[in-house]
C-alpha positions in Angstrom: -41.5 -101.8 61.3 -38.5 -103.8 62.7 -38.6 -104.9 66.3 -35.7 -104.2 68.7 -34.2 -107.4 69.6 -31.9 -106.5 72.5 -32.1 -104.5 75.6 -29.0 -102.6 74.5 -30.6 -101.3 71.5 -33.7 -100.4 73.6 -31.7 -98.3 76.0 -29.9 -96.6 73.2 -33.3 -95.7 71.7 -34.1 -93.9 75.0 -30.9 -91.8 75.0 -30.9 -92.2 78.6 -28.2 -90.8 81.0 -27.6 -91.4 84.9 -29.4 -89.4 87.2 -27.4 -87.0 89.0 -27.9 -84.0 91.5 -30.7 -83.1 93.7 -34.5 -83.6 93.2 -35.9 -80.4 91.7 -38.8 -79.9 94.2 -40.5 -76.6 95.1 -43.4 -77.5 97.3 -43.3 -74.4 99.2 -43.1 -74.3 103.0 -45.8 -72.5 105.0 -46.0 -68.9 104.1 -43.9 -69.2 101.0 -45.0 -67.3 97.9 -45.9 -69.6 94.9 -44.0 -69.1 91.6 -45.2 -66.1 89.6 -48.0 -66.7 87.3 -47.6 -63.8 84.8 -48.4 -65.3 81.4 -47.7 -64.2 77.9 -49.0 -65.7 74.6 -45.9 -67.7 74.4 -46.2 -69.1 77.8 -43.0 -67.5 79.4 -41.8 -64.4 81.2 -41.9 -61.2 79.1 -38.5 -60.2 80.0 -37.0 -63.6 78.8 -39.0 -63.0 75.5 -37.2 -59.5 75.1 -33.8 -60.7 76.0 -33.5 -63.7 73.7 -30.9 -66.4 74.7 -28.5 -65.6 77.4 -25.2 -67.4 78.2 -25.7 -70.7 79.9 -24.3 -69.8 83.2 -26.6 -66.8 83.6 -29.7 -68.9 83.3 -28.5 -72.1 85.1 -26.7 -70.3 87.8 -24.8 -71.8 90.8 -28.1 -71.8 92.8 -29.6 -74.3 90.4 -30.7 -77.6 91.6 -30.5 -80.1 88.9 -31.6 -83.6 87.9 -30.2 -85.1 84.9 -31.9 -87.5 82.5 -32.8 -87.7 78.8 -34.2 -84.2 79.3 -32.5 -82.4 82.4 -34.5 -80.3 84.8 -33.1 -77.2 86.5 -34.8 -75.4 89.3 -33.4 -71.9 89.8 -35.2 -70.1 92.6 -38.8 -70.4 91.8 -38.3 -71.0 88.0 -38.1 -74.4 86.3 -36.1 -75.1 83.2 -36.0 -78.1 80.7 -32.7 -78.7 79.0 -33.8 -80.4 75.9 -30.8 -82.0 73.6 -31.0 -81.5 69.9 -31.1 -85.2 69.6 -34.6 -85.2 71.1 -35.9 -82.4 68.9 -38.7 -83.8 66.8 -38.8 -87.2 68.9 -42.1 -88.5 69.8 -43.1 -88.3 73.6 -46.4 -89.5 75.3 -47.7 -86.8 77.6 -50.0 -88.2 80.3 -52.0 -86.1 82.5 -52.9 -88.0 85.8 -54.6 -87.0 88.9 -52.3 -87.7 91.9 -54.2 -86.0 94.6 -58.1 -86.5 94.5 -60.3 -83.8 95.7 -62.3 -84.8 98.8 -65.8 -86.1 97.7 -64.9 -86.1 94.0 -66.6 -89.6 93.8 -66.8 -91.8 90.7 -63.7 -94.0 89.7 -61.3 -91.0 90.2 -58.1 -92.2 92.3 -54.6 -91.3 92.7 -53.0 -92.4 89.5 -55.9 -92.4 87.3 -55.1 -91.2 83.8 -57.2 -88.1 82.6 -55.6 -87.3 79.0 -53.1 -88.8 76.8 -51.6 -87.2 73.6 -48.5 -87.7 71.5 -46.3 -84.5 71.7 -43.0 -83.3 70.0 -40.5 -80.5 70.8 -39.8 -78.6 67.8 -37.2 -75.7 67.6 -38.4 -72.7 65.5 -35.7 -69.9 65.4 -35.3 -69.0 69.0 -38.4 -70.6 70.3 -39.3 -74.2 71.1 -42.8 -75.3 70.2 -44.7 -78.2 72.0 -46.9 -79.7 69.4 -49.8 -82.2 69.9 -49.6 -84.7 67.1 -52.5 -86.6 65.6 -51.7 -90.3 65.0 -55.2 -91.1 63.2 -53.7 -90.5 59.6 -50.4 -91.8 58.4 -48.4 -92.3 55.4 -44.7 -93.5 54.8 -42.5 -90.5 54.6 -41.1 -91.7 51.3 -44.5 -91.6 49.7 -45.7 -88.4 47.9 -48.9 -88.4 49.7 -47.2 -88.0 53.0 -47.0 -84.3 52.4 -50.8 -84.2 52.0 -51.4 -86.2 55.1 -49.1 -83.6 57.0 -50.9 -80.7 55.5 -54.4 -82.1 56.2 -53.6 -83.1 60.0 -51.7 -80.0 61.1 -50.6 -80.3 64.7 -52.0 -78.0 67.4 -49.1 -76.0 69.3 -50.1 -76.4 73.0 -47.0 -74.5 74.2 -44.4 -72.0 73.0 -41.2 -71.2 74.9 -38.5 -68.7 74.2 -34.9 -70.4 74.3 -33.5 -69.0 77.4 -30.0 -70.3 76.7 -28.1 -72.8 74.8 -26.2 -75.7 76.3 -22.6 -76.7 75.8 -21.5 -76.8 72.3 -25.0 -75.6 71.4 -26.1 -79.3 71.5 -29.1 -78.5 73.7 -31.4 -75.6 74.7 -32.8 -74.4 77.7 -36.5 -73.2 78.1 -38.6 -72.0 81.1 -41.8 -74.0 81.5 -42.7 -72.6 84.7 -45.7 -70.7 83.6 -46.9 -73.5 81.3 -47.3 -75.7 84.3 -48.3 -73.2 87.0 -51.2 -71.5 85.1 -54.6 -72.7 84.2 -53.5 -74.4 81.0 -56.1 -76.6 79.3 -53.5 -79.0 78.1 -52.4 -79.7 81.8 -55.6 -79.1 83.9 -56.9 -81.7 86.1 -60.5 -80.6 85.5 -62.2 -80.9 82.1 -65.2 -78.7 81.0 -67.9 -81.0 82.5 -66.2 -81.1 86.0 -65.8 -77.4 85.8 -69.5 -77.0 85.2 -70.4 -79.5 87.9 -68.3 -77.8 90.6 -69.2 -74.3 89.4 -65.7 -73.2 88.8 -65.4 -69.6 88.5 -61.6 -69.1 88.1 -58.1 -70.7 88.6 -56.5 -69.2 91.7 -52.8 -68.8 90.9 -52.1 -67.5 94.4 -53.2 -71.0 95.7 -51.6 -73.1 93.1 -48.0 -74.1 92.5 -45.6 -76.7 91.0 -44.7 -79.2 93.7 -42.1 -80.8 92.0 -40.4 -81.6 88.6 -38.3 -84.9 88.4 -36.3 -86.3 85.5 -35.7 -90.0 84.9 -33.9 -91.7 82.1 -36.9 -91.9 79.6 -39.5 -89.7 81.2 -40.2 -86.4 83.0 -42.6 -86.3 86.0 -44.3 -82.9 87.0 -46.5 -82.4 89.9 -48.8 -79.5 90.2 -51.3 -78.4 92.8 -54.0 -76.6 91.1 -56.7 -74.7 93.1 -60.0 -73.4 91.7 -62.7 -71.0 93.1 -65.8 -73.0 92.8 -69.5 -72.4 93.6 -70.4 -76.0 94.3 -67.1 -78.0 95.4 -67.5 -81.6 96.0 -66.6 -81.0 99.8 -66.6 -78.1 102.2 -69.1 -76.0 100.3 -68.4 -73.0 102.6 -64.8 -72.9 101.4 -65.9 -72.4 97.9 -62.6 -74.3 96.8 -61.6 -77.2 94.6 -57.8 -78.3 95.2 -56.3 -81.2 93.7 -52.8 -82.4 92.6 -52.0 -83.5 89.0 -49.1 -85.3 87.5 -47.8 -84.8 84.0 -45.7 -87.4 82.6 -43.8 -86.9 79.5 -42.4 -90.2 78.3 -40.0 -90.6 75.4 -41.3 -93.3 72.9 -39.0 -95.6 71.0 -37.4 -94.0 68.0 -38.4 -97.1 66.0 -41.8 -98.2 67.1 -42.6 -101.8 68.0 -43.8 -104.0 65.3 -47.7 -103.8 65.6 -49.9 -106.8 65.6 -53.1 -106.2 63.5 -56.4 -106.4 65.4 -59.2 -108.7 64.6 -62.9 -108.2 65.6 -63.0 -111.9 66.6 -60.5 -111.6 69.3 -61.1 -109.2 72.3 -58.1 -106.9 72.5 -58.2 -103.0 73.0 -56.8 -101.3 69.9 -55.5 -98.2 68.2 -56.8 -97.0 64.8 -55.2 -95.0 62.0 -56.0 -94.4 58.3 -52.9 -95.4 56.1 -53.0 -93.2 53.0 -49.9 -94.9 51.9 -51.5 -98.3 51.2 -52.0 -99.3 47.6 -55.8 -99.9 47.8 -58.7 -98.2 46.2 -59.9 -96.4 49.3 -58.6 -94.7 52.4 -57.9 -98.0 54.4 -58.0 -98.2 58.0 -55.4 -100.2 60.1 -56.0 -101.3 63.6 -53.4 -102.7 66.0 -53.9 -104.5 69.3 -52.5 -103.0 72.5 -49.9 -105.3 74.0 -46.5 -105.2 76.0 -43.2 -105.7 74.1 -42.2 -109.2 74.8 -39.1 -110.5 73.1 -37.4 -113.9 73.9 -33.8 -113.7 75.4 -33.0 -116.8 73.2 -34.7 -116.7 69.9 -33.3 -119.9 68.7 -34.7 -121.7 71.7 -37.9 -120.0 71.4 -38.2 -121.0 67.7 -37.6 -124.6 68.8 -40.7 -124.5 71.0 -38.9 -124.2 74.4 -40.1 -121.8 77.1 -37.8 -118.7 77.2 -37.8 -115.7 79.4 -38.4 -112.4 77.8 -35.7 -109.7 77.4 -37.8 -107.4 79.7 -40.5 -109.0 81.7 -43.6 -107.2 82.7 -43.3 -106.1 86.2 -45.8 -104.7 88.7 -44.9 -103.0 92.0 -47.3 -103.3 95.0 -48.4 -99.9 96.5 -46.8 -99.6 100.0 -50.2 -98.5 101.2 -51.4 -102.1 100.5 -52.5 -103.8 103.8 -50.1 -106.5 104.9 -52.8 -109.0 105.2 -53.9 -108.7 101.5 -50.3 -108.3 99.9 -50.1 -112.1 99.2 -53.4 -112.1 97.2 -52.6 -109.1 95.1 -49.1 -110.6 94.2 -50.6 -113.9 93.3 -53.4 -112.1 91.2 -50.7 -110.4 89.0 -48.6 -113.7 88.7 -51.7 -115.9 87.7 -50.8 -114.8 84.2 -47.5 -116.6 84.3 -49.0 -120.1 83.3 -51.1 -118.3 80.6 -47.9 -116.6 79.1 -46.4 -120.1 79.0 -48.9 -120.9 76.2 -47.2 -118.2 74.3 -43.8 -119.6 74.8 -42.8 -117.3 77.7 -41.8 -118.2 81.2 -41.6 -115.7 84.1 -43.2 -113.1 81.6 -45.1 -111.2 84.4 -43.8 -110.5 88.0 -45.0 -108.8 91.2 -42.8 -107.2 93.6 -43.0 -105.0 96.6 -41.9 -101.5 96.0 -38.4 -101.1 97.3 -37.8 -98.9 100.4 -35.8 -95.6 100.1 -32.8 -97.4 101.8 -32.8 -100.2 99.3 -33.3 -98.0 96.3 -33.1 -94.4 96.7 -34.1 -93.7 93.0 -37.3 -95.8 92.9 -40.3 -93.6 92.6 -43.9 -94.6 92.0 -44.3 -91.7 89.6 -41.5 -92.9 87.3 -43.2 -94.1 84.3 -40.7 -97.0 83.9 -42.7 -98.7 86.7 -46.1 -100.2 86.6 -48.0 -100.0 90.0 -50.9 -101.9 91.6 -52.2 -99.1 93.7 -54.5 -99.4 96.8 -56.9 -96.5 97.0 -58.3 -95.2 100.2 -61.8 -94.8 98.8 -65.4 -95.8 99.3 -65.7 -96.7 95.7 -66.5 -100.4 95.2 -64.6 -101.3 92.2 -61.1 -101.9 90.6 -59.7 -100.7 87.4 -57.0 -101.9 85.0 -56.0 -99.1 82.7 -52.9 -98.9 80.7 -50.8 -96.3 78.8 -49.7 -97.3 75.3 -47.7 -95.9 72.3 -50.5 -94.7 69.8 -48.4 -95.5 66.8 -48.0 -99.2 67.4 -50.1 -100.1 70.4 -47.1 -100.9 72.6 -48.1 -100.8 76.3 -45.5 -98.8 78.2 -47.0 -98.3 81.6 -50.1 -99.5 83.7 -51.4 -98.4 87.0 -53.9 -101.0 88.4 -56.4 -99.6 91.1 -58.0 -101.6 93.9 -60.3 -99.4 95.7 -60.5 -100.2 99.4 -64.2 -100.7 99.6 -64.3 -103.2 96.8 -64.1 -106.1 99.5 -67.5 -105.0 100.6 -68.9 -105.7 97.1 -67.5 -109.3 97.0 -68.5 -109.9 100.7 -72.2 -109.0 99.7 -72.0 -111.0 96.3 -70.6 -114.0 98.1 -73.4 -114.1 100.7 -76.2 -113.5 98.2 -75.0 -115.5 95.2 -73.3 -118.4 97.0 -74.7 -118.5 100.5 -77.3 -121.2 99.8 -74.7 -123.7 98.9 -71.4 -122.3 100.3 -71.4 -122.4 104.1 -68.3 -120.1 104.3 -70.4 -117.3 102.8 -73.1 -117.0 105.5 -71.7 -114.0 107.6 -70.6 -110.5 107.3 -67.0 -111.7 108.2 -66.0 -113.8 105.1 -63.0 -116.1 105.9 -59.7 -114.6 104.9 -59.0 -117.4 102.5 -62.2 -117.0 100.7 -62.1 -113.3 100.5 -58.4 -113.4 99.4 -59.5 -115.7 96.5 -61.9 -113.4 95.3 -59.4 -110.5 95.6 -56.9 -112.5 93.8 -59.1 -113.3 90.9 -60.2 -109.5 90.6 -56.6 -108.4 90.4 -56.0 -111.0 87.8 -59.1 -109.7 85.8 -57.6 -106.1 85.9 -54.3 -107.1 84.9 -55.9 -108.8 82.1 -57.1 -105.5 80.9 -53.6 -104.0 81.4 -52.3 -106.7 79.1 -54.6 -105.4 76.4 -57.6 -107.7 76.9 -61.3 -106.5 76.6 -64.1 -108.0 78.5 -65.4 -111.1 76.9 -69.0 -111.4 78.1 -69.9 -114.4 75.7 -67.3 -116.7 77.2 -69.5 -117.8 80.1 -72.1 -119.3 77.5 -69.5 -121.9 76.4 -70.2 -123.9 79.7 -73.4 -126.1 80.0 -75.4 -124.8 82.8 -75.5 -128.3 84.6 -71.7 -128.4 84.5 -71.6 -125.6 86.8 -73.1 -127.9 89.5 -70.2 -130.4 89.1 -67.3 -130.3 91.5 -64.9 -131.9 89.1 -65.7 -129.3 86.3 -65.8 -126.2 88.4 -62.5 -127.2 90.3 -60.8 -127.0 86.7 -62.8 -124.3 84.9 -64.5 -122.2 87.6 -67.5 -120.2 86.0 -66.4 -119.0 82.6 -64.0 -119.7 80.0 -62.2 -116.6 80.8 -61.3 -114.4 83.6 -62.3 -111.4 81.5 -66.0 -112.3 81.7 -68.3 -110.5 84.3 -69.1 -113.9 85.7 -67.9 -113.7 89.3 -69.4 -116.4 91.5 -71.4 -119.6 90.8 -75.0 -118.8 91.6 -76.2 -122.1 89.8 -74.6 -124.6 92.2 -77.4 -126.1 94.6 -77.0 -127.2 98.2 -75.6 -130.8 98.2 -73.6 -130.5 94.8 -70.4 -130.8 96.9 -68.6 -127.6 95.6 -65.7 -126.3 97.9 -65.6 -122.6 98.6 -62.9 -121.9 95.8 -65.1 -123.8 93.3 -67.6 -121.0 93.5 -65.0 -118.3 92.2 -64.0 -117.5 88.7 -60.4 -118.1 87.5 -58.2 -117.9 84.2 -59.5 -120.2 81.5 -58.9 -121.6 78.1 -60.0 -118.3 76.4 -57.2 -116.4 78.2 -54.7 -119.1 76.9 -55.9 -118.6 73.4 -56.1 -114.8 73.5 -52.6 -114.4 75.0 -51.0 -116.8 72.5 -52.9 -115.0 69.8 -51.5 -111.5 70.8 -48.2 -112.3 72.2 -46.5 -115.3 70.5 -43.7 -114.2 68.2 -44.5 -115.1 64.7 -41.6 -115.8 62.3 -42.9 -113.4 59.4 -41.2 -110.3 57.9 -43.8 -107.8 58.9 -47.0 -107.3 60.6 -48.9 -107.8 57.4 -47.2 -111.2 56.8 -48.5 -112.3 60.4 -52.1 -112.1 59.3 -52.6 -115.5 57.6 -51.1 -117.2 60.8 -53.3 -115.2 63.1 -56.4 -116.1 60.9 -55.5 -119.7 60.8 -55.3 -119.9 64.6 -58.8 -118.6 64.6 -60.5 -120.7 62.0 -58.8 -124.0 62.8 -59.4 -124.3 66.5 -59.7 -127.6 68.2 -61.0 -128.4 71.6 -64.1 -128.4 73.7 -64.3 -124.7 74.2 -63.3 -122.9 70.9 -62.5 -119.2 71.5 -65.1 -116.6 70.5 -65.6 -113.0 71.0 -67.9 -110.3 70.0 -68.2 -106.9 71.5 -71.2 -106.1 73.2 -71.7 -103.1 71.0 -71.8 -105.4 68.1 -73.7 -108.2 69.9 -76.4 -106.1 71.5 -79.4 -108.3 71.8 -77.3 -111.7 72.0 -78.6 -113.5 75.0 -75.3 -115.3 75.4 -73.4 -111.9 75.5 -74.4 -110.5 78.9 -72.8 -109.3 82.2 -73.1 -111.3 85.2 -74.8 -114.4 83.5 -73.7 -118.1 83.7 -73.9 -120.9 81.4 -75.5 -121.5 78.0 -79.1 -121.3 79.0 -80.4 -118.1 80.7 -83.8 -119.6 81.7 -82.2 -122.6 83.4 -79.6 -120.7 85.1 -82.1 -118.1 86.4 -84.3 -121.1 87.6 -81.5 -122.3 89.6 -80.6 -119.0 91.0 -84.2 -118.4 92.0 -84.1 -121.6 93.9 -81.0 -120.3 95.8 -82.2 -116.9 96.5 -85.3 -118.4 97.9 -83.0 -120.1 100.4 -80.9 -117.0 101.0 -83.5 -114.4 101.7 -85.0 -116.1 104.9 -81.5 -116.3 106.3 -80.3 -112.9 105.5 -81.4 -111.5 108.8 -79.6 -114.1 110.8 -76.4 -113.8 108.7 -76.2 -110.1 108.8 -77.3 -109.3 112.5 -74.8 -108.5 115.3 -75.6 -107.6 118.8 -75.8 -103.9 119.5 -75.9 -102.8 115.8 -79.0 -101.8 113.7 -80.3 -103.4 110.4 -78.4 -101.1 107.9 -76.3 -104.2 106.8 -79.4 -106.2 106.3 -81.0 -103.3 104.3 -77.9 -103.2 102.1 -77.6 -106.8 101.5 -81.5 -107.3 100.8 -81.6 -104.4 98.2 -78.6 -105.8 96.4 -79.9 -109.4 96.6 -83.2 -108.3 95.1 -81.3 -106.3 92.4 -79.0 -109.4 91.6 -82.2 -111.7 91.1 -83.9 -109.1 88.9 -80.5 -109.0 86.8 -80.9 -112.7 86.4 -84.4 -112.3 85.2 -83.2 -109.6 82.6 -80.7 -112.4 81.2 -84.0 -114.3 80.6 -85.7 -111.2 79.0 -82.7 -110.8 76.4 -83.8 -114.1 74.9 -87.0 -112.2 73.7 -85.9 -110.5 70.4 -82.5 -112.3 70.8 -80.0 -112.7 67.9 -76.9 -114.7 68.3 -73.9 -113.2 66.7 -70.8 -115.1 65.7 -68.4 -113.0 63.7 -66.8 -114.7 60.9 -64.7 -114.2 57.7 -65.4 -115.5 54.1 -63.8 -118.8 54.5 -65.8 -119.8 57.6 -69.1 -121.5 57.2 -72.3 -120.8 58.9 -74.4 -117.7 59.7 -73.0 -114.6 61.4 -76.5 -113.7 62.8 -79.0 -116.3 63.9 -82.5 -115.4 65.2 -83.2 -117.1 68.6 -86.1 -119.6 67.9 -89.5 -118.5 68.6 -90.1 -121.3 71.1 -87.2 -120.2 73.2 -88.4 -116.6 73.1 -92.0 -117.7 74.2 -90.4 -119.7 77.1 -88.7 -116.7 78.3 -91.8 -114.5 78.1 -93.7 -117.2 80.1 -91.0 -117.2 82.7 -91.3 -113.4 83.0 -95.1 -113.7 83.3 -95.0 -116.3 86.1 -92.2 -114.6 88.0 -92.6 -110.9 87.5 -96.3 -110.1 86.4 -97.4 -112.3 89.3 -96.3 -110.7 92.4 -93.0 -112.2 93.5 -94.0 -112.0 97.3 -91.2 -114.3 98.2 -88.9 -111.4 97.7 -90.4 -109.7 100.6 -90.1 -112.1 103.7 -91.7 -110.7 106.9 -88.5 -111.3 108.8 -86.9 -108.5 106.7 -89.6 -106.1 105.9 -90.5 -105.9 109.6 -87.0 -104.8 110.2 -86.2 -102.4 107.5 -89.7 -101.1 106.8 -91.5 -100.5 103.4 -89.3 -100.8 100.3 -90.3 -100.2 96.7 -87.3 -101.9 95.2 -89.3 -105.0 94.0 -92.0 -102.9 92.4 -89.5 -100.6 90.6 -87.4 -103.4 89.4 -90.5 -105.3 88.1 -91.6 -102.1 86.2 -88.1 -101.9 84.6 -88.3 -105.4 83.3 -91.8 -104.7 81.8 -90.4 -101.5 80.2 -87.5 -103.3 78.8 -89.8 -105.9 77.0 -91.4 -103.0 75.2 -88.1 -101.0 74.4 -87.9 -99.8 70.8 -84.5 -101.7 70.3 -86.2 -104.9 71.4 -89.2 -104.3 69.2 -87.0 -103.3 66.3 -85.2 -106.6 66.5 -88.4 -108.6 66.5 -89.6 -106.8 63.5 -86.3 -107.1 61.6 -86.2 -110.8 62.4 -89.5 -111.3 60.6 -87.9 -110.2 57.3 -84.8 -112.1 57.5 -85.9 -115.4 59.2 -89.6 -115.9 59.3 -89.1 -119.6 60.4 -87.5 -118.7 63.7 -89.0 -115.3 64.3 -91.4 -114.3 66.9 -93.9 -112.0 64.8 -93.9 -108.6 66.4 -97.8 -108.5 66.5 -98.0 -111.9 68.0 -95.5 -110.9 70.7 -97.2 -107.6 71.6 -100.6 -109.5 71.9 -98.7 -112.1 74.1 -97.4 -109.5 76.3 -100.8 -107.9 76.8 -102.5 -111.3 77.4 -99.9 -112.3 80.0 -100.2 -108.9 81.9 -104.0 -108.6 81.6 -105.1 -112.0 82.5 -107.6 -111.5 85.2 -110.5 -109.3 86.2 -109.0 -108.6 89.8 -105.4 -107.8 89.6 -103.5 -107.3 92.8 -101.6 -104.0 93.7 -98.5 -105.3 92.0 -100.2 -106.3 88.7 -102.2 -103.0 88.7 -99.0 -100.9 88.9 -97.6 -102.9 86.0 -100.6 -102.4 83.9 -100.2 -98.7 84.3 -96.5 -98.9 83.3 -97.5 -100.9 80.4 -99.9 -98.0 79.2 -97.1 -95.6 79.7 -94.7 -97.6 77.5 -97.4 -98.0 74.7 -98.0 -94.0 74.8 -94.3 -93.6 74.4 -94.3 -95.8 71.2 -97.4 -93.8 69.9 -95.9 -90.4 70.6 -92.2 -91.0 71.2 -90.2 -88.1 72.8 -88.3 -86.0 70.4 -84.8 -87.3 69.5 -81.8 -85.5 70.8 -80.0 -83.6 67.9 -77.0 -85.3 66.5 -73.7 -83.9 67.7 -70.8 -82.7 65.1 -70.3 -85.2 62.4 -73.9 -86.8 62.5 -74.8 -90.0 64.2 -71.5 -91.5 65.1 -71.0 -95.3 64.7 -69.3 -98.3 66.2 -65.6 -97.5 65.3 -62.8 -99.5 66.0 -63.1 -103.1 65.2 -66.8 -102.8 64.7 -66.3 -100.9 61.6 -65.8 -104.2 59.8 -69.2 -105.5 61.0 -72.6 -104.1 61.6 -75.2 -104.8 64.3 -78.2 -107.0 63.2 -80.5 -103.9 63.7 -80.1 -100.5 65.1 -82.9 -98.8 67.2 -85.8 -98.3 64.7 -87.2 -94.9 63.7 -90.2 -95.3 65.7 -92.6 -92.8 63.9 -91.9 -94.3 60.5 -92.0 -98.1 61.9 -95.2 -100.2 62.5 -94.7 -99.7 66.3 -97.1 -96.7 66.7 -99.9 -98.7 64.8 -99.4 -101.9 66.8 -99.3 -100.0 70.0 -102.6 -98.3 69.1 -104.1 -101.5 68.5 -103.2 -102.8 71.8 -104.4 -99.5 73.7 -107.8 -100.0 71.8 -108.2 -103.5 73.0 -107.2 -102.6 76.6 -109.6 -99.5 76.5 -112.4 -102.0 75.3 -111.8 -104.5 78.0 -111.2 -102.0 80.7 -114.5 -100.3 80.0 -116.4 -103.6 80.3 -114.4 -104.5 83.6 -115.3 -101.1 85.1 -118.9 -101.8 84.7 -118.8 -105.5 86.0 -116.3 -105.1 88.8 -117.8 -105.0 92.3 -114.8 -103.8 94.4 -114.2 -100.2 94.8 -110.5 -100.5 94.1 -110.9 -102.7 91.0 -113.7 -100.5 89.5 -111.6 -97.3 89.9 -108.6 -99.1 88.4 -110.4 -100.2 85.4 -112.1 -96.9 84.8 -108.7 -95.2 85.2 -107.0 -97.6 82.7 -109.9 -96.8 80.2 -109.4 -93.0 80.6 -105.6 -93.4 80.2 -106.4 -95.3 76.9 -108.7 -92.6 75.6 -106.2 -89.9 76.4 -103.4 -91.9 74.7 -105.6 -92.3 71.5 -106.9 -88.7 71.5 -104.5 -86.6 73.4 -106.2 -83.3 72.3 -109.2 -84.1 74.5 
C-alpha cells in the first residue's frame, strides 16, 4: 500500500472543506423539551419515511443552523441532519464512542475522554435510504482476486443504522439524512453503558424524557456528537434515592485515509500493540494471519536528506495539547513528559517529531475544540483514581494512530508520594515526608507522562527490561544517573528500592527514565525503510533484531507468553530477584520504624500512617513474590530459526532452592519486624501481614507453578527441581518444629487447604463460545512453556495425598506429645483436617 508523501495529498484524501456557520448545538435551556424520541425500524421519523425525499429547501430551511465540513451538520429546530456527499459514500470512517461526562461514583478507570467502543463504519446508499454499516477488518483479500467475493460473503457487515433520505443536495451530489433518533434513543451502537454496567447499576430502562443530543459539530475530517443519556436504575453509583444514572457520551466519526498508510509487520520480539487480520489473498497453503504494529504516520519533509542520514522534521509532527484543567504548577512537567520522546525519535532520524502545546484560548483560536479528533490531548481528570492511562485510536486497516487522549488522574500524585517514601526513603532524604519537594514530585510525574505517551506511540509494557541491569549497578550513582532503574520507560520499574544509605544517589537517580530499549523500539517501528512494500521491509526489521550490538541488547516477551519467567515481572529491579529483595528488605527495615515520624502532623490522626504502613507491607510482599517466581521459573527468549540458543530455559534447581529457603526464612518464620510497636499501637490490630503471608504460601502450591515444575522434569532433568522433592521441601520448611507460633500455625492450616484443593479441585468454569480461547495476536507464533495442568489427570492429587498422609502421621504423634494446650489442640486439629481431606465421606 503506497504511503502518502506530502501534506497536500493528505488533505485531499480527507476531502476537507472550511468550517462555516454557527455551531449546531441543542443543549436545552431549563424547561425546554428534549427532541422527540419516536423510533421506527429505520431509526427516523415515520412521516419522513412515508414522504420520501423532499426539496432541499423544505428540509434545510432558513431556520437551519449549519456547520460545514467533510460531512455538514444542520440543526433545524430540534432535528439534526447530516449532509453526506456522494464522494464519501462507501468511504471508511472510524466511529469511536467515548465518555465525556462520567457519572458520579462510577469508579474504575473511567474518566472524561475514555474510549468505550471503536468500530469501522461506512455510509452506503441503497435506493432512497442510507445505511450505516459496521465493517469487520479481521478478514481481507485484494479486490482484484476471485476470493475477495467469498471474503465479503462470509464477513457480511452489520447494519447499525438505516435512514431515509430526506433530501438531495445541490446537483444531487449529496444526500441529507435525519440522525436525530439514532443518537437520541437508547441505541446499543452509541450507548455509554454496556451490558455488564447495566447489570451492575440495575438499569431498568432508558429515559428519553431526560436524555437529549447536547451538540453536533462538524470538522474537516470528523464529526463529533455529544449525547446526554439518562437511565432509570435500581443501584446507581451515587444518589441511590434518585434511582438515576446520567452520563454524557461523545460519538466521533473520523474519516480514514482513502489509501491506508503502509503498515509495518509486527514481530513478537518487539513490544508494540498491533492489529490482526487474516489475508485470504496471500499465496500460501493456509489462511495466513497478518499483524501490523500501531504507530503514527511520520514522513520526512526532506526524503533525500533523511536518506543521507540527516535529522529531518516530519511532514506532520505528533502534537499533544495540555488540558486547560491542568494545574499551573504541574504544566511544565506534563509538557516535558511528552517531549522526553524527542531525543528518542532522533534515533529514528526525526527531529521535533513530538511536541506539547498548551490548548489555545477561544480568543487565540476560536475553532480549537478538545473534542476535535484532529487534536490529541493530555487530560487532567478530577478523580480519586490513582493511575494514568495512555490509550490511542488507530486505523484498524493499517495500524495508523490517528488520535490519542492521555489521562492523568489527579490523585495519582498520592501514589507516587507514597511509593517515594516507602521505596526510597531509607536512602533518599527528600522522600521522608508527606510533602515531597516539588522538583522530585515533578520528576516522577514527568516520567509517568513519558510512560503513558509511550503507550500512545504504540509501545506495550516491557517488564523484562529491568533484568538487563545487574542488581549492584543500581547502587552506583554513575550508572543510575545515565540509565535510571530499567532499560526502558515502558517497564513497571518506578523507583530504586535497591540503593542503600551511603551509596550517594541524588533524588533524581532513584527515578525511572527513557533508556536504550526505547531508542531501539522507536527506531524499529518508525524509521522509514527504503523498500517497495511492507513485506520487503521484513528482512531489514529482522536484521535489526538479530544483529544487535551493545551492552543491553533489546528483548521483549509478553507476560502472557512468559508467565513464570522470573525476569518478566512488574515492579521488579535487576537481574537477581533474591539479591534485589534482600536489599529492599534492608531498606524496609529502616523505613518502617520511621513511618510514624514521617507521616505525623499536629492536630491530625493516624490515617496517613495506616495507609503508608499497609502499602509498605504490600510492597515488600510484592518483592517476596518476585523471589517466589524463581520457583518453577522458566526463562523465555523469543527467537527465530537463524538465532542460536534455546527459547525456553528452566531456572537451575540451585536457584529455585535458594528462593524457597529465602521464603522459609522470611515468610514461614513470622516477620515480626513488619509490625513495629510504634505503628501497631497507633493504628491498632492489622491482618495485612498474615493475609499476605498466606498468599505467598498459596502461590507456592498453585497448579500453574506445580505444572511448570512437572513439565520441566520432562524437558530438562538436569536443571529441574523435581516436583515430589519440591513438595516435600515445602512441607519440611513449614512443619519444622513441634511448637509453631500463631503465625506458622495459620500458614499450616492454609497449607492443608491448598493440598485439599489439589486433591479435590473445584469444578472448572464452562468454556465460552468458541472453546478455550488462546493467546491471539503476536503470541499465535509462539506457545507458552506450559499451560495450567489438568489437575485431576496429573500427578498433583497423588503427591498432595502423600503429603497429607505424612502431615497426618506427624500431627497425631505431636498431639500426644505436646504439653501446651494450644499446641495440643492445633496438632489434633491438623490431624482431623487431614483425615477429612483423605476421606471426605466420613
